[in-house]
N, C-alpha and C positions, 0 to 999 in steps of 0.2 A: 525639972526641965533642965537639960544639959546646956549651960552657958559657956563652957570652957572652950578655948581656942582648938580648932581641928589640928593645927601643927604644933609640934613641941616648941618650947620656947628657945632651945638651941637651934632649931631649924629657922625660927624667925630671925635670930641673930645672924645665921648664915646668910640669909636673904640680904639683910642690911650690908653684910660685908661684900657680897657680890655686887650689889648696886653701887657701893662706894667704889669698888675696883672698875666697874664699867665706866663711871663718870671719870675717873682718872685716866683711863685708857683713852677715852675720846677727847678729853681736854688737852692731853699731852700730844695728840695727833691732829690738832687743828680743827676739830669738829665743834660746832656751836650746839648746846643743849637747847631745845625749844619745847614749847607746850602748845598744843592745839585743842580745840573743843572736842568733847566726847559726844556731844548732842548737836546734830546738824540737819538741815532740811532736806538732804539727799543722801543717798548711800550707794554702795557698789552694785552694778548689775550682774556680777558673776552669778551664773545659774546654780553653782554648787555651793554658794554661801547664803544663808538665810539671816537677814538682819532682823533686829528687835526694834519695833516702832513704838513710839511714845506719843500720846496725845496731850497737848497742853497749850495754853493760850490760843485756843481755836484753831490749831493746825497740828498736823502730823510731822513729827521729826524722828530721827533715827539715832540709835546708839551705834557709834562707829565700829565696824569690823576691823578697821585698821585706820591709823592716821595718815595714810598714804596721800590721799587727795590734798589735804590741807598742807602737808609737808612739800608737796610738789608745788603748790602755789607759792610757798615760800622761797623755794628754789628759784622759781620764776622771777620773784622779787629781788633776787640777788643775795640771798642768805649765804652762799657758799655751802660746804658740807655741813650736814646737821644730823643730830641724833635725838631720840625721844624714848623715854621709859613711861609707858602709860597702861591703862587698862583698855580692853577692847571687848566686843560682845558678839556672840552668835547665837541665833535661835536654835534650840533643839539639841545642843551638843552637850552631852553629860555622860560620864563614865570614868574609867580608871584614867584616861588621858585627856579627858574633855571637861570643861565647865563652861556654862554660858557666859561668864565673866572671867576673863583671864589676863595675864600680864604679857606685854609685848615690849621688846626692844626693836625699834626700827630705825634705820640709819640710811643716808644718802651720801655717796661720795662722788663729787664733781671730778671729771677726768677719769674715772675708773670705768672699766668694763666688768663683765661678770667674773672673768677669771681672777681679776685684781681683787675683787671683792671676796671671792672664795679664799684667797691668800690672807686677807685680813681677818676673816672669820676664824681661820686656823689659829692665828695669832691670838686673837680675842679668847676663844674657848681654852686654849692652852694656859693663858694667863689666869683665867678664872679657875681652872681645875687645879692650879698650884702643882702641876706635874706635867711631864712630856706626854703629848697626845699623838697618835698616829691617824692620819686621814688618807683616804683613798678617793679617787675620782673616776667615774665611768659614765659614757654617754648612755642616753636613755635607750636608744635602739640597741646598743651592745648589751645592756643590762638584761633586755628580753632575750637576746641570744644566749647569753651566759646561763641565766637562770631557768629559762623554759625551753631553750632550743628552738625559739620562735622568731621568725623574721617579720617583724610587724610592717615592713615596707611591702612585702610581697603577699601578706596574708589578706584574704577577703574578709569582708564583714561576717559572712556565715562561719568562716574558719575561726574568727575571734570569738563569736558567740558560742561555738562548740567548745572552745578552750575554757570560756568561762564556766560553762555547764559541767565540764569534766573535772576542772581543777578546783572549783568552789561548789562542791555538792550541795544541792537543794536550790541553786540559783536558777531562775528563769530569765534567760538572757535574750529571749526572743525578740523583745522590743528595743534592746540596747542599740545605741549607735556606736561608732568606732571609739570614740573618746570614753564613753561609759564602759565599754569592754576593757580598754587599757587601764582606766582607773581601778577598776575591780581586780584585774589581774595583778597590778602593782601592789595594791593595799593587802589583798588576801593570799596570793600565791607567790609573790616575790619578797615583799618587805619582812614577813616573819623569819626568813632565812638570812637576812643581811646581819652582818656582824661589824662592830665598831663604828667609827665615824666614817660615813660615806657621803660624797656629793654625787648626786645624779644630774646631769646637764644636758643641754640641747634637747628640750622637750619638743614634741610636735608643734607646728605653727598653729594648729587648732586649739592648743592649750596654752597659747602665749600669754593670755591675760593682758598685762600692761608691759610686756617685754617687747623689744624690738626684734625683728627678723634678722637671722644671721646673714650677713651681707654675701658670704661665700656659699650658702645653702639656704635658700628662701623656704625650704620645707620645714626648717627648724627655727625655734626661738632661742634667743640667748637668755635662757631661763635655768635656774638650777634649784634643787631642794637638798638640804642637808638631812641625813638619817643617822640615828645612833641605835644600833641593835634593832633596826627596823622602824623605830619611832621618828616620825618627822619632827625636825626642830625648827627648820627655817626654810623660807622661800624667797628667792631673790632673782633680780633681773638686771640686764643692761637695759635701761629704761627707754620705752617708746616716748619719743619727744614730738612726734608729728601729730598735730591736733586732727587732721582729717582722717588719718588711720585709726586714731583712737576713737573718734566718733563712729566710725564704721563698726568698730568692735563692740561699742556699747549698743548700737543698733542691732547688730547680729545677736548679742546677748538677750535682748528684749524679744527678738523673733523666736529664739530658742525657748524663752520663758512662755511665750504665748502657745508654742506647739506642745509644751509639757503642762500646760494648764496652770502656771504659775503666774503670780502678778508681774506686770510689767512696771519698770521703775523709772522715775524721772532721771534724765541724764543730767550730770553735774556740769552745767554750762560754765560755772566759774573756773573749773578745772581746765576745761577746753580753752576757755579764753586765756588762761595762764599759759597753757602750751602754745597758743597762737602768738602770745607776745614774745616767746622765745625762752628756751630753757637750754642750758648748756648739756653737753653729753654727760651722763652720769650712770651710776648703778646704785641699786637700793635693795634693801633686804629687811624682812620681818622675822625676828627670831623669838620663839615662844620661851619666856622666862620660866614659867612654872615647870615646864617639861625639863629644860636645861638644868634647873636647880635639882629636880628629882634625880637626874642622872649624876650630877656632880656629887650628891650626897649618898648616892647608892640606894635610893628608895624606889618602890615600885608602883607608886600611885601619886597623882598630884594632890589627892587628899591630904597627904603628909606634908606638903609645902604650902598649902593654903591656909591663911590665918583662920578663916571661918568658911565652912561650906554647909549651908542649910538645906 
């Protein structure tokens, strides 16, 4: 039986170096390190993310897909800017870039918007890489124009389904909605051709998740993702702080879950109560540490950075 670590010992040491640098980076920039539970009675309603449930003490609880909800409760309690290094869990994710249990760096910056947060990510990644890094930024709609010569504002659903079937051979997109089409095209037709560090920002409002709408263009959300050579590294927002709007989005998620035959999930009333109590404008981001470490070390699989993978 093979009991040896999956990662080389030098990689394990490099992970320790990166964690130390992360803590130094945020400690010197006025962020408080926090720790929140991994096991909680509710979980996110996002239709694209499957949680892992655990039964114990006569109730069902969930391993968290992100510490986001708990961290926002701390923000509402007056914590100020905060960061956390933790493990997170997602059902059914396994492969070269996925593992059901993975490491996250998540942080929230009071007084920042999503552009200011992108600036800080650039500084952090450059610090961790020990070399100068180059970053580009492109709007979500513009990315589709540049990569596929596709105007997603003008395209009909049938046109998007045809694009999916043509650009991703073997795909039956006949039952896809607009966001499913866009997700597939981004992941399979656009991302493989992306080079270097690239921020994609201003996602459609239908993909806002917990991001606020852009005040100058309500059709887009102040949301971004960071890619490196097509690999998604981070997902961030100018945070939605309106409890009523957030409740409506959770309810919409559950309606979409019902339509797709997925289980509906209990809404996190404690998060909504925290938002209702008041939370200052802020921006937050989750960054995948396993993938980032893989890229910093020039490796091609997260297996090579995980201490053990069974």
